[in-house]
N, C-alpha and C positions, 0 to 999 in steps of 0.2 A: 353485568359488570358490578363488582362489589368494591367500593372505595374503602380506604382504611377507616373512615369515619363510621361507615355502616358496620364494618367488622368490629369496631370498638364497642358499638352498642350491643352487638350480638354476643360479645365475649364477657359480659358482666357476670354471667353465671360461672361459678367455680367448677374446676375440673371434677372434684369428688362428687358434687351434687349432680353434675351432668352424667357421670358414669352410673350413679345409683338410679337416676331416672331412666337410663337406657337399659337397666336390668343387667348390666355387665358385672357389677359388684353389689354386695348387700350393704346396708347401713352399718352393720357390725364390722364388716371388713374395712369400710372407710374409716371408722373410728379407730380401729386397730392400726391402720396405716398412718393416720394422723398422729397417733400417740408415738409410733415408731419414728416418724419424721421429726417430732418434737424432741425425742430423746437423743436422736443422732445429732441434731443441731448443726448440721453442716451445709444447710441451704439446699439440700437435695430436693428436686421437684417431686410432687406427689405421684405423678405417673411413673417415675423411675422407682419410687418406693413400692408401689403396687406391683410392678413387674418383678422387683427383687424378692418380694414376699410370695410370689407365685400365684397371686390372685388373678392376674390377666397377663396378656403379652402385648407387644407393641401393635400388632396387626388389629387386635380386638379394640384397643384404645382408638386407633385411627378410624376404624369403621364406625365406632360409637360416636365420635366427634362429628364425622361427616353426617351421620343420620340425625343427630340432635341439633346441629347447627346449620344443616342444609348446605354444607360445603362439599366441594368436589375432591375426590381422592385422586392422587397422581402417583404413578409408578415411574421412577426415574431411570430404570434400567434400559428402557427403549427410547430414550430421548437424547437428541443432540442439542447442545447449548452453544449458541454463537459467542465468539470472543467478546463482542461488544456488551453482551449481557454479563459475562463472567467478570469483566473488568470494572463493573460498577461498584463492587463491594470487595474489600480486602478479605483474603482467605481466612485470616485470624478471626474476623467478625463472624464469618459464616460458620466456622468451627465452634466459636463461643456459643452461638445460639442454635447450632445444628439446623440450619436452613440453607436453601440455595435458590437464587432467582434463575428462572429457566427460559423465559421469553417475554417479549412485549405483547400486550393485548393487540390482536390484529386490527381491531376497530379503533384503538386509541393508543398511540405511541407514548403517551404520558402515564400509562398504567403498566406496572411491572407485575408479572405473575411470579409468585414465590412459593416454593414447596417448604412448608413448615413441619418440623417434627412435633412442635408444641404450638398450635395456633392460638392458645390462650395466653401466650407470653406477651404481655403488654409492652415490656421494656424492649423486646426484640422488634416489635412492630414500630415503636417510636424511633428507635435508633435507625432502623432501615429506612423509614420515611425521611429522616433528617439527612442521612448519608446520600441517598439517591435523589432526593428532591422530587420524588414521584409518588403517585398514589399506588398503594399495594393491594393486589388482588390475591387472596389467600387460597392455596391449595394444601391438602393434608397428605403427609407421608410419614415414614417412620425414621427413627434415628439410624437404623442400619442402612436404609435406602440413601439417606443423605451422606453418611460416611463413605459408602461405596462410590457415590457420584463425585464427592470432593476428591477422592483418590484418583478417580478416572480422569477428571478434568484438570486438576492441579498437579497430578503426578508427584514428582519428587521436588517440586519447587520449594516447599517449606523446608524439607530436609537439606536441600542444597544451600538455602540461605543460612541455616544454622551451621552447616559445615564450613561455608565461606567465612562466616563470622568467627568461628573458632580458628580457622587457618590464619586469618588476618591478625587476630590477637596474638596467636602463637608466633608469627613472623615478627611482629612489632616487639614482642617481648624478648625473643631469642636471636633476632637478627639473622646472621648467616652461620649460626652454629651447625656443626655437622650432625648427621642423623644419629650417630651413636650417643652424642651428648644429649640430644633431644629425648632419646628412648630412656636414658638413665634418669632424666629429670622426674621428680615425684610431684612437681607442682602441676596440677591439671585444672583446666578451666571446667569445673564440674557442671555448671548450669547448662551451657549449650550442649555438652556431650550427653547429659542426662536426657535432654529434649530430643537429641538426634537418635539415641538408642531407642527411646520410647516410640518415636515416629516410625522408625524402621520396623519395629515389632508390630505396631498397629497396621501399617500398610501391608505387612506380610499376612496378617490375619484376614484383612479385607480381600486379599488375593487368593485366599484358601491355601496358604503355603504350609508345607509340612516341615521344611528345614530352611534355615537362613545360613548362608555361607559368607563369612567375612574373610577375604583372601588377599594377603599382602603380595603385591607385585613389586617390581623394582622401584617405580616412582608413584604408583597408585594403589589405592585400596579398592578392590572390586567386591561388590556385594551382589550375591545371586540368591534367588528364591527357587526352591523346588516346588513346583505347582503340578499337581496330578502326575507326580513321578518324574518330571523332566525339569532340569535346571534352566532358569531364565535370568539373564543379567538385569538387575534392577537399577543400579547406579554405580558411579565411580567417584571416589574422593581422593584428595591429596594424601599421600602416605603418612604425612605428619599427624593425621588424625588417629592413626592406629594405636599408639601407646595409650592415649587417653581413653579410647573405646575399650581396649583390652582391660585397662585398670577398672573402668566402671563396671564391666561385665563380671570381672573377677570378684569385686566387692559384693555385688548383689548375689552372685552365684555361690558365695561362701568359699572362695578359693584363695590361695596364697598369692597376694599381689606382688611380692618380691621375687617369686620363683618364675624365671623366664626360660629356663633350659629344659624343663621336664614337662611332659604332657600332664594336663590336669582335667578333672571332671567336676562339674558342679550342677546345681539345680536352683531354679528360681521360679516365681510365679508372676503372672502379669494379668491385669484385668482390662479387657478390651470390649467395648460395647456391653458392659455389665456381665460378661462371661469370663470365668476364670480359666486361664491357660497355664498348664504346667510346662515348663521349658527346661529341657536337659541340655547342658552346655558342655562341649568338649573343646579343649584348647591344645593345639599341637604346634611346637616350635618348628618353623621352616626357615629357609635361607634368608628371606626378607622380613621375617618377623613372625609373630604368633598368629596362626590361622584359627578362627573360631567357627564352630558349627553349632547352631542352636536348633534343637528339635522341639517343635510346638505340638502340644496335645491338648485338645479341649476335653476336660474330664468327662463331661456328659456324652461326648461323641463316641467314646469307646464302648459304652453299654447301650446297645440298640436292641430293638425288637428284631427277632430272627428273620421276620418277613422283610426287613429293610436291608438285608445283606446282599440282595441280588440273586437269591436262589430261584431257580425255576420250580414249578410245583412238584415235579418228581424229585428234584434235588432236596427240596425242603422236607419232603416225606422221609427220604433217606437220612437226612440230618437228625430229624426227630427220633427216628428208630434207633440211631446210635446213642442218643442221649437217654433213651429209656433203659439202657442197661444199668443194673444196680452196681456192677463192678466190672473192672477191665481197664484197658488203656485206650483213650481216644487221642489220636495224634493229628495235629494240624501242621502242614509243611509248606514251605515256599521260601523264596529269598527275602532279604530285608526289605521292608516297605510293601509287602504283599497283602497286608491286612490280617495277619495271623492273630495279633493281639486282640483286634476287634472281634474276631470270631470266637476266641477263647473267653473273653469277658462276656460276650453275648450268651455263650453256653453256660457260664457260671451264673449269670443273672437268671437264666431260665431254671437252673437247678436250685437256686437259693430259696429255700423255704425254712420254716421254723423247725421242721423235723430233722434237718441234717446239719452236720458240723462240717463246714467247708474251710480248709486252710490252704493258703497259697504260699509258695516260696518263689520270689521274683528278683530279677536284677535288671533294672530297678522296678519298684512298684509303680505302675504307670497310671493307675486310677484307683481311688478308694471306693469300695462298694460296701454299703451298709449291711451288716450281718455276716460279713466274711472276715476271717482272721488272716491278715496278710503279713508275711515275713519278708524282710529285706535282706538280701545276700550281703554279707560284709566279710570280705576275704581277710582283712587285717585282724578281725576278731575271730578268725577261723570259722565263720558262719558261711560255709560253702553250700552249694546245692545239696551235696550228699550229706553233710553234717546236719543241715537243717531238716532234711527228710527223715533222718534217724530220730530226731527229737519230735518231729511232727507225728510220727507213727505211734508215739507214746501219749499223744494228745487226743486219742479216741476220735480220729477223723472218719467221716463217711466219704468225702470227696476231697481229693488233693489236686491242686493245680501247680505244675512245675513250669516256670517261665521258659526253660529250654533244657533239653537233655543233651549235655555237652560231652559227657565222658562215660566210660564203662561202669564206673561205680554208681553214678546216678541212674543209669539205665537198669542196672541190676536191682537197685532198691525199688525203683518204680515198678518193675515187673513183679517182684515179690509182693509189693503192696497190692497190686491188681489181683494177683492170684489168691491173696488172703482176704478178699472181700471188700476192697476199696475201689472207687472209681477214680482213675487218674487221668487228667487231661494235660497235655503238654505239646511242645513244638519241636520240630527238627528242621534242619536246613537240607532238604533234598529236592530233586527236580520233579518227582512224581509220587503218586500214592504207592505204586509197586516198589519203587526204589527205597522207600522208607522202611519196608520190611527187611530188605537186604542190608540196609545201614545198621539196623539193630543187630543183625547177625554179625556184621563186621565189628560191632562193639563187644562181641563176645557173648551175646545172649543165645542160649540154645534154641534151635529151631522149634522144638516142641513147646518151649515156654512162650515163644513169640506167638505161635498158633493159639495157645491157651489163653494168653493175656490180652492181646489186641482185639478190640471190638469194632474199630473203624478207623480209617485214615482219610483225611481231607487235604488234598493238595490244592493250592489256590494261587491266583495271580490277580492283579488289578489292571484292567485295560481302560484307556481313556475313552470317554463318550465323544463321538464326533459332534461338533457344534451344530445345533439345530438351526441356527440363524444363517449360516453361510455354507453348509455342506452341499455338495453336488451329488446327484444320483447318476451314475454312469453305467453303461452296459458292460458285463463281464466279457473278458476275452477267453479263449479256449483253455489257456493255462490256469486261469482263475477258476473256471468251471471244474476243471479236473481237481484242483486243490481243494475246492469246497465240496467235492464229492456230488456234483450235480449229475443225476442219471443221464446216460447217453441219449435217451429218447427226448430229453428236454434241451439238448445242445442247440437245436435250431431256434429256440425261443430267445427273445431279448430279456435277459434277467438283469435288473438294476441293483447295484450295490453302492454304498456311500463312499465318497472321496472327500478328504479334508481340504478346505480352501485355506492354505497357509499364506500369511502375509496380507490378508485383507484387513488392514488396520482400522477401517471404519465399521467393522462388525461390532455391534453393541453388546453381543453376547460373549465373544471370546477375545476381542481386540487383536485379531490376526493370528492367533495361535492355531486355530482350526479345530481345537478340542475344548470341551468344558465338562469337568467332573469325571468321575471314574465309576466303574461297576466291577463287581467280583466275577471271576471265572473260576469254576470249581470242578474238581475231579473227586467224587465221593465214593469211597470203597468200603462198604460195610463188610464185616467178616462173615463168611458163609462156610458151611461144611466142606464144600468143594475147595475153597481157598485154604482152609485149615489143613486139608490133606496135602495140598501142594507145598505149603510152607513147612509142614512137619517133615517132608521128605527133602527139604533143602532146595526147592525149586527156585529158578532164577527170575530176574525181573520180567523178561518177556513172557515166561510161562504164567506168572502171577497176573500180569496185565491182560493177557489173552482170556484167562478164565474170568476176570472181573468184567471185561467187555462183554463176554458171552452172557454174563448175569445181568447186563443192563447198564454197566457203568459207562458214562461219557468221559473220554479223556479231556485234558485241558484244551487240546486242539479242536476236538469235536464241539466242546462247549463254546469256545471262542468263535468258531465258524458260524454257529447259530446266531451269535450276536451280530455278525457281519450281514447275514441273510435277512435279519429283521431290522437292519438299518441303524443299529445302536453304535457300532464301531466300524473301523476300516480294516481292510486286509493287511495294510502296512502296520497297523497297531498290533495286530495278532502276531505278525512276524517279529515285532520288537519285543513282545512280552512272553508269548506262549511257546515259542519254539526253543528246544534245548540247545540247538546248534545252528 
């Protein structure tokens, strides 16, 4: 057991010296970080500065501190904290110092074990000892771990306090004014609303949310998060908060605060846990007020190594073969939210070398990539996809990325660019790789041009991974064996597949959802001489697909079924995502 006195003695060494001794950073890197810290002058901790400069990450710092100071590392994801421990310290104090007490020492109830993101913070130690009146036993964790734990155990309590504070102030100020008068009022209590919007965004990030929905109902404002492709209700507030929240989001998103009758689009950025998030905002007038949807994108998350996309070895080989073509069209297809942008950006990052000129035309530009020229569509300035493409072709490009082929004109220019020696990568909204070919034909592209220009099509979906903490492995019934194409000779065997346990709220991994995280499901169709012949003759979807399967392509269903058999996802999830009807 380590008392706070013992810990105080052990923490006389400074963070920088400790990390240099551990061999985590060099003396030169330390001096550079100290200089940066001094120039910023905002009181930022050295550890944060080192992480921001890319010299280390939180995990490396935590491990180094444990090793050098002989402290124990704690992972909070698998820990349940009793209410008596959580009530000892106010949540605001815990967030201020980014720490959380998690248990009393078993052999001494006067000793409180606390997970510190910065165990060298003397002020945090002194304040905690004073507030609790207990000896503190230090454990080491990371900022990300503490943030996730605070969200898990305190939930929406802080957001609810802020919302209640605003509602109370609003009622006192306006009495029993009708809702119309309230909405027209331009006087907004900014401080609590700013805090509330920030907390909603932070909580969304910690829950791995892709979209936040602010939905006005008759008497309430409902806020939902889309996590792993599925909407979950996060909180409800009084409808009186809506005008202030809309006004705040409009201001930050660069929209017209006075316009309430027309849809508007905007863009903003937010920094959460030292990561920058790009947020696209859409506002739509509804019967009960303006509905807001915020799409969150972490800029680094779009550009991944191709091995991290979830390709099986044979799929990865097909993907790489398509990318090796010096010219032609590579198309990625699937519904909204199926990971198309991530696949495109990954392909571009793979192709991005000094020897090539890459130009993109996007609506909107979702992430900035060094060394790539990116063009934003602007309809008001007549900068449409087709207009931008005509200009791009005069810019001596080697590779062109089109955010989406939406019309005949764009499809024609893309096809001509591919035939004249450019590699074009783009997306389409179709259900399968084979139907992408017929969609191009429907757009007016001649069959022989499609056969000549297209080098490969990737259809994809994202399925949720079944939670490893609470999943059940159950025997297949006969219908499932037939659906998963189990050979008849194996029907007598007991074959286990995963089932999600939904509603088990004490699961520390998924919190009762039954799933955690997503993985890509792919249907990759490289163009072959056999497929070119069928396409040139105007072959239909079924004929194209049968030829591709004969050449070794796995359909979306076949790929998804493999994930069920290896225990990654459930058959219910395959039905939700991968079936066309």
